[in-house]
C-alpha positions in Angstrom: 18.9 -29.9 -41.1 17.8 -29.6 -37.1 15.0 -31.7 -35.7 12.1 -29.5 -35.1 11.3 -29.4 -31.6 7.8 -29.6 -29.8 6.7 -28.0 -27.0 4.1 -29.9 -24.6 2.2 -27.8 -22.8 0.9 -29.3 -19.5 3.8 -31.2 -18.8 4.4 -30.2 -15.3 3.0 -32.4 -13.0 1.5 -29.8 -10.6 -1.0 -28.9 -13.5 -4.0 -31.2 -13.3 -7.6 -31.9 -13.5 -9.7 -30.2 -10.5 -11.1 -34.1 -9.7 -7.2 -35.1 -9.1 -7.2 -31.6 -7.6 -10.1 -33.0 -5.3 -8.3 -36.0 -4.1 -5.0 -34.1 -3.5 -6.8 -32.0 -0.9 -9.0 -34.6 0.6 -5.1 -37.1 1.5 -3.5 -33.0 2.6 -6.7 -32.9 5.0 -6.8 -36.0 6.2 -3.1 -35.2 7.3 -3.9 -32.0 8.7 -2.6 -29.5 6.0 -4.0 -26.4 5.7 -5.0 -25.4 1.8 -4.9 -22.4 0.7 -6.8 -21.3 -2.7 -6.9 -18.0 -5.3 -7.9 -18.0 -8.6 -6.9 -15.4 -11.8 -6.5 -15.2 -15.0 -2.8 -15.0 -14.4 -2.7 -13.0 -18.5 1.0 -12.0 -18.7 2.8 -12.5 -15.5 4.4 -10.2 -13.5 5.9 -9.1 -10.1 2.4 -8.1 -9.1 1.4 -11.7 -9.3 4.6 -13.3 -8.0 4.3 -11.3 -4.7 0.6 -12.1 -4.3 1.5 -15.9 -4.8 4.1 -15.3 -2.0 1.8 -14.5 0.5 -1.0 -16.2 -0.4 1.4 -19.6 0.4 2.6 -18.0 3.6 -0.8 -19.0 5.2 -1.1 -22.6 5.1 0.7 -25.7 3.7 -0.5 -26.6 0.2 -1.2 -23.5 -2.3 -3.9 -24.3 -5.2 -4.2 -22.0 -8.2 -7.6 -22.4 -10.6 -6.7 -20.0 -13.3 -9.2 -19.1 -15.7 -9.9 -20.8 -19.1 -9.3 -18.7 -22.2 -13.5 -18.1 -22.6 -13.9 -17.2 -18.9 -11.6 -14.6 -19.4 -13.2 -13.1 -22.8 -16.6 -13.3 -20.6 -14.8 -10.5 -18.4 -12.2 -8.9 -20.2 -13.6 -8.2 -23.5 -12.4 -10.3 -27.0 -9.0 -9.0 -27.1 -8.1 -11.0 -23.8 -6.4 -13.2 -22.8 -3.3 -12.5 -24.5 -1.7 -16.0 -23.6 -3.5 -19.5 -23.9 -4.7 -20.8 -20.8 -2.2 -23.7 -21.0 0.5 -21.1 -21.4 -0.9 -19.3 -18.3 -1.4 -22.5 -16.4 2.3 -23.7 -17.2 3.6 -20.4 -16.0 2.0 -20.2 -12.6 2.9 -23.6 -11.8 6.7 -23.0 -12.3 6.6 -20.0 -9.9 7.7 -21.7 -6.3 4.9 -21.0 -4.3 2.4 -22.8 -6.0 1.6 -26.4 -5.4 -1.1 -26.9 -8.1 -3.0 -25.8 -10.6 -5.7 -26.2 -12.1 -7.7 -24.6 -15.3 -11.8 -23.3 -14.6 -14.1 -23.0 -16.7 -16.5 -21.2 -15.0 -17.4 -17.5 -14.5 -16.9 -17.8 -11.0 -14.8 -19.8 -8.6 -17.8 -20.6 -6.6 -18.5 -24.2 -7.4 -14.6 -25.7 -7.3 -14.2 -23.8 -4.1 -18.0 -25.3 -2.5 -15.5 -28.7 -3.6 -12.0 -28.0 -2.5 -13.7 -26.3 0.5 -10.3 -24.4 0.9 -9.0 -23.4 5.0 -8.3 -19.8 3.2 -9.3 -18.5 -0.2 -7.0 -15.4 -1.2 -8.1 -12.1 -2.6 -6.4 -8.9 -3.8 -6.8 -6.4 -1.3 -7.9 -4.0 -4.5 -11.3 -5.3 -3.5 -13.4 -5.4 -0.5 -14.9 -8.3 1.0 -18.4 -6.8 0.1 -17.2 -7.5 -4.3 -16.1 -11.1 -3.5 -18.3 -13.0 -4.6 -17.3 -15.9 -3.5 -17.3 -15.1 -0.2 -19.8 -17.1 1.2 -19.3 -20.1 -1.1 -15.8 -20.3 0.9 -17.3 -19.5 4.9 -20.4 -21.6 4.4 -17.6 -24.8 3.9 -15.5 -23.5 6.9 -13.2 -21.1 5.2 -12.3 -17.6 6.0 -10.9 -14.6 3.3 -7.8 -13.1 3.1 -7.1 -10.1 1.8 -3.2 -9.3 0.8 -1.8 -6.0 -0.2 -1.8 -5.3 -4.3 2.0 -4.6 -5.1 0.9 -0.7 -6.6 0.7 -0.1 -9.9 1.3 -3.7 -11.6 -1.0 -5.5 -13.3 -1.2 -6.8 -16.9 -4.1 -4.3 -17.6 -0.4 -1.3 -17.0 1.9 -3.7 -18.4 -0.8 -3.5 -22.0 -1.5 0.0 -21.6 2.7 0.3 -21.1 3.4 -1.7 -24.1 0.6 -0.1 -26.3 2.3 3.6 -25.1 5.9 2.7 -25.9 5.2 1.2 -29.4 2.5 3.6 -30.1 5.2 6.9 -29.3 7.8 4.9 -31.6 5.8 5.3 -34.6 5.2 8.8 -34.5 
């Protein structure tokens, strides 16, 4: 019988705790590096996520991504989400070349960790306007700015889920 292989999520060295991220940022700022942050669920990774992260990385030296915990995703997406567990989502995002570090946060908004990290630039998708970005004041109060990145048209986790449902429900007819 072949040996069973157990996969260890969170094995990637660039998935860190917020405390570790704070230390990394402190060292980077001491070396005059520009810190860019973004956040999201990243549930069912798709090309829109990748393109957004590529554009975010172009804005600075270090790209740090906050991943919503499973609990916080359920709080605003509903009880059926996330599809992919938080540790797996963190590993997937961490494996993308534009991303330097990833951490998981449990709060309903990114305000608390943004106040600690104090990024130079915090990136959001242009599917929102500045009035809808709840973390804007936190970022600006700490000397940073918000950058809006164009979204890839019709690419979202919700669209992927809807397509799967449509395709597999039509199969049963």
